[in-house]
N, C-alpha and C positions, 0 to 999 in steps of 0.2 A: 257501132258497126256490128252487124249480125253475119256470122259466117253461114252461108247456105251450102251444104255439101250433099251431093247426090251419091249415096253409098253404092249405087250400081255401076259407077264409073270404074275404068281400069280393071283391077282384079275383082271388084265387086265383093270383096271378102271382109272378114273381121278386122283385117289390118287397117282399112280405111276408118272404121269406127274407132279403134283404139288410138290411132295416131291423131285423128281430128280432135278427139276429146283431150288428149295430152296437150296439143298445141293451143287449144282454146283456153285450157287452164293456165298455160304459160303466158299467153298474150293478154289474158284477162277479158277476152271478148266472148260474148255469147255465141252459142253454136246451135244450128238447127240441121240435123242430119236425117235424111229420109232414104227410103229404099235400102235399109240396112241389110247387109249380107244378101243382096238381091240375087247374086249369081251362084249362091250355094244351094244344095239340095233342100235344106230346111232354112228358109230365109228368116231374118229377124234375130232377136237376142236370145242366145242360148245361155245356160247358167254361168259359164266362164266369162262371156262377154258382159253379161249383166253385172257380175261381181267386179269386173274391171272398171265399168262405168261408176258403180257405187263407191268403189275405193278411190277412184280419181276425184269423185265428188266430195268425199270426206276430206281429202287432202287440201281442197280449196273452198270448202263450205259452199259448194255449188247448189243452185236451185235446179231441180230436175222435173221434167215432165216426160212421160212415156217410158220410164225406166221399169219395164215389166217384161217377164219372159215372153218371147215371141214377138215383141214390139218391133215394128219396122221404121219407127220414127221417134226421134228423141230431141228434146230441148235441154240444153246444158248451159246454165248461166253461172260462171265461176266468180268467186270472190278471192280474197287474199290467200296465197298458198301458206299452209301451216307446217310447222315442224313438230316433232314429238313422236309418240308411239301410236301405231295404228294396227288394227286387227282386220283380217278378211277371212271369209269362209266360202269356198266354192261349192262344196256339197256334192260334187260329182268327181269324176277323174279328169275334169277340165284342167287345162294347163296352167300351173303356177308360173312357169317361165314367161308365158304370154302376159300374165297379169303383171309380173315384175317389169316386163318391157313396156307396158302401158304407163306405169307410174314413175319409173326411174327418171325420165327427163323432167317430169314435174318436180320431183324431189330436189333436183339440182338448184332450183330457184327458191327453195325455202330459206328461212333465216338461219336455221340451225339443223342439226342432225335429224334425219327421219328414219324411223325403224318400222318396217312393215312385217308383221308376222301373219303368215297365211296357213290355214289348216284345211283339212278335208279337200285336197285337190290332187292333181297328178304332177309329179316331178318329171316323169319320163313317159310321154305319150306320142302317138302318131301325129303327123302334121304340125309339129311344134318342135323347137329346139329342146334338147334334154337339159336338165339343170346343170350337168357337168360341162356341157358346151358353153353355157352362159358363164360358168365359173372360170373356165380355162381358155376360152377364145374371146368371147364378147367383152367381159370386164377387163381383161388385160389389154385388149385393143383400145377400149375407152380410156384406160389409164394414160395412154399417150396423148389424150385430149384433156388431161387434167382431172378426169373423173375419179373420185375416191369412193368406191362402193364395194361391198362384199356380200356374198350370199352364203348363209349357213343352212345345211340340210339337217333337220331333226328327224325326218322320217321320209324315206323314199315312197312314192306312190305311183301305181300303174293302173291301167285299164283292166277291168271295168269298175272296181270299187274305189280306186283312188286312195283316200285317207293319208295322202302325203302331207308333209309339213315342212315349211322352210321360212327363213327370215332374210329380208333384204335391209341392209344398213347403208345409208347414203349421206355423205357430207356435201353441203352446198359448195358450188364451185363456179368459176367463170370458165366456160369452155374454150379450149385452144383448138386451132385448126389441125388437121392431120394430113400429112403428105407422105404417101407411100408409093413412090414412083418406080422403085426397083426391087425385084425379087431378091437379088443378091445370092448368097450361098446358103444352102440348107445346113443348119447347125444341129438340130436334133428333132426326133419325133417322140412324143410322149402320149400317154393315154391312161384312162381309168376304166376298168371293166367291173361292173357292179352286178351282183345278184342278191335278191332278198329272199331268204328262206329257201334257197336252192343250192346250198353248199354241197349237199349229199350227191347231187348230180354234176358237181364241178362245172356249173354253168359259166361263172365268171372266168374260170381258168380256161375253159374251152373257147370262149369268145376271144380272150386275149391271145391264146396260142394260135388260133387260125388267122387273126389279124396280123400277128407278127410274122407268121409264115408267108402270108400273101405279100406283105411289104418287103420281106427279105428276098423273095423271088424277083422283086422289082429293083433290088440292089440297095435298099435302105433298111436300117435297123430301127426298131421301136422299143422303147422302155414303157411297158404298160403295167400300172398298178392294179392288182387284183383285190377286190373288196367283197368279202362274203358278209353281207349286211343282214342284221336281224332287227331292224328298226320297226318293221311293219308286219305284225303277225296276221293281219287281216287280208293282205293282198301280196301274193308272190309276184316276182317279175324280175326283169334284167335290162341293162342297157350298157352301151360302150361308147365312149367319146375319145377321139384321137385328135392330136394337134401337132403341127409341124412349125418350128420356129426358124427364121433365117437371120443372117447377120445384119440385115437392114431393119429388123424389128417387125417384119411381117409375120403374122400368125394365121395359118390356114387350118381349118378344123373340119371335122365330120363326126357324125354319130349314127347309131342304129339302136333299135329297140327290140327286145325279145317279144315274141308273140306265141300264143298257144299253137302248138303244132309246127313251129318253125325251129329247126335245129340251131343250137348255140353257134355251131360252126358257120351257119349261113348269116347269122347276126354279125359275127366278127368279120367275115368276108365282106359284107355289105359296107361296113364302116371303112374298111381298108381300101376297098375299090373306090369309094367316093373321095377319100383323101388322095389316093394315087392319081385319080383323074385331075384333081386340082394341081398336084405337084408337077404333072407332065405339062401343064399349060403355063406354069411359072407366073401366076398372078401375084398380087400383093394382098388380096382379100378374097376369101372363098365366096361362092355365090350366095350363101346364106347370110354371112356377115355383111355383105355388100348392102342389102336393103336395110339392115339394122342400123348401119352407120349414117344413112341419109339424114335423119332428123337432127343428129348431133352436129353434122357438118353444116346444116342449114342454120342452126342456132349459134354456131361459133362465128367469130369475126375473122376476116381474112380468107385466103384461098386454101381449100382442101382438095386433095385428089387421091385416087387409088386406081389400081388396075384389076379388072375382074374378067372372067372368061365368058360370061354371058350376061345379058340384061334381062332379068326375070320380070314377071308381071308385078311382083312386089316392089322391085326397084322403081318401075315406072309409076306405080301408084303412090309411093312415098315421095318421089320427086314432084309429081303432080300436086300433091297436098302441100308440100313444103313451099312450092312456088306460089300456090294460091293463098296460103294462110300466113306465110312469113315473108313474102316478096323476095325469097331467095332465087338465085339464078344458077341453074345447072347446065353443064355441057357434057354430051356423050360423044366421044370420038373413037373410031376404030383405030387401034394401035397394034399393027401386025395381026396376030391371032387373038388379041385381047381387046377389051374396051376400057378406055380411060374415062372415068367419071370425075368431073371437076365441079366443085361449087365455087363460083367466082367470088372474089373478095369484094 
């Protein structure tokens, strides 16, 4: 069986490429994807997408055609998923978290531990989750599904030079369903505010202080760790990630990234505003985590469900792919001001 995937469908983004490659590797079925990133200003494979494809191919000894920069069409023929140590190099400020999200589901189906070491990329970039969002929101949420994985940051990396470095370690596992049907009571809010070679300007402190003040004005206290990082002398930068935990096990997260000319106070406020918006709706999964969980729900046996405040184009794209490639069945129902997303057993 050959999966034929039109990359211009739904979001028409790199999400469709990354997930279709991962699902092809897991099912062992060949993939032909065309119109890659058709709906983006620069269509085709950019360095970070190409490296994601090449890394996925290494993990399953896949045969590739069309894996070149700018390519809008790709043939991916997987073989057996391997365990062991792997290396990847993006070469730009392309997102390391997005690469990790491509390969993590594949790694779960290896025979033994997989370690992926990525160099020369971005840990904290626009239009992608920050590395600390993955560490403190995404992975702890997946742990509820039985996933045993961790991310180590050797070097933070930001736009435009990148030069970040991180390692993903994954133990194989049989995925369990996840049921998050009730927000419950807020237990705590935590965070991590990082700046790299910007300690003199107190960037991490200012980001944290403003985020705490914003949340305090909304009636909630936050404990935010301040990190004055010196891991990357080539590229200064900053980020902040926040997460709220409830007594039912829900974790809602947000993040924001420093940019040239953007005050640190605006970065801290942006992250706090996003988290506050989530908290005021009382979902069990934030809008970013919602689309990330779809593939894992589809790959697990049994019924999974969560509540989210909106159905994003990435959720729609991931459900479309999971139904097409895994024969999973999802239902979306309005539940008061929220949406209940269920993967049927």
